[in-house]
N, C-alpha and C positions, 0 to 999 in steps of 0.2 A: 347383370349378366344372363344371358337365356342359354340352357343347354338343352337341345333337343336330341337327346338319346343317344348322344353321340359324348359319352362319358370318358374312354378312353383316348380319343383326341384331344379333350381338354386336360387328360392327366398328364399326357405327353406334352402338351405344349409348356405346362408346370415343371416338368422334369427338363426340358431343354433351357428354360429360363433360368432354373434353379443352379443347375450345373454351369451356365454362363456367368450367372452372377458370382460363383464359388471362383471360378477363373479370374473375374475382374476383382474381386476383394483379395486373391491372392497376390494380383499383380500391385496394387494399391500397398498391401502391407511391403511390399519390396522396395516400394520407392518412398514409403513414409520415413522421415529422420526424427529425430528428437529434439523436442523444442529446447531452447536455450534462451538465456537473457544476457543481454550486455550493458552493462552500465557504462555511461560517460565518465571524463575524469572528474568532471564536477558532483555527478552523483556518487562516484566513492569518496571523493573527498567530502560529501554530505553526510553521507552514511557513517563515517569515522567520527565525525565529529558529533553528529546526533547520539554514538555511545558513549562517547567522553561526556557530554551533557547528563544521559542519563544515568551514568556512574557517579556524578558528582553530587553532593549533598545539597540539598532542599534549602537548607538554612546554613549560612556562614556565621559559625557560632563566634568568631573572633570579632567580626564587625557588630554583632549584635552585643555584645560585652562592652565594647568601645562606645557604641551609640548610648547604651543603657548608663554607662558610668557617666557621659556628657549630661545627660538628661539629669540622673540623680544629683550632680552637682553645679546644675543650672548652666553648666557653659555650652549647652547645644543651642545654637543659634540657626535658621533658616533666613535668609534673604528672602525678603516680601514679593520678591518678582519670580522667584522658584514657587511660591505658594499661589500666586496670580495665574501662572501658566499653567500648574497642577489643574486647579480650577477650571479654569478655560477649556483644559484639554479634556477633562471629563465631561462638560458639558456640550463641547462641539467637537 
C-alpha cells in the first residue's frame, strides 16, 4: 500500500471498514445456531450394544473352566474339519 501523505484518509477508511465489520459480525452472531448431532436408530442401537460389550468381562471363566476340565480328562475333541478351516482362514 502506498500512502502519499494522506494518513487521515487512510485512517478514516480503516475506521469505516472496522465499524462495518462489527455490524456484520453482530448480524452473524444473531443468525448463528448451536451445533447438534442426530444419530439414526441404527447408530443409537449400535452405541447401546457397544456399551454392553465393553462392560462385559473379557474372559468367560465358566467356559474356560469347562474346556480346561475336558482337556485335563482327555475328553476334549475338535473335529478335523474345524482345524483345517481355521488353518486355511489364517493363511488366506
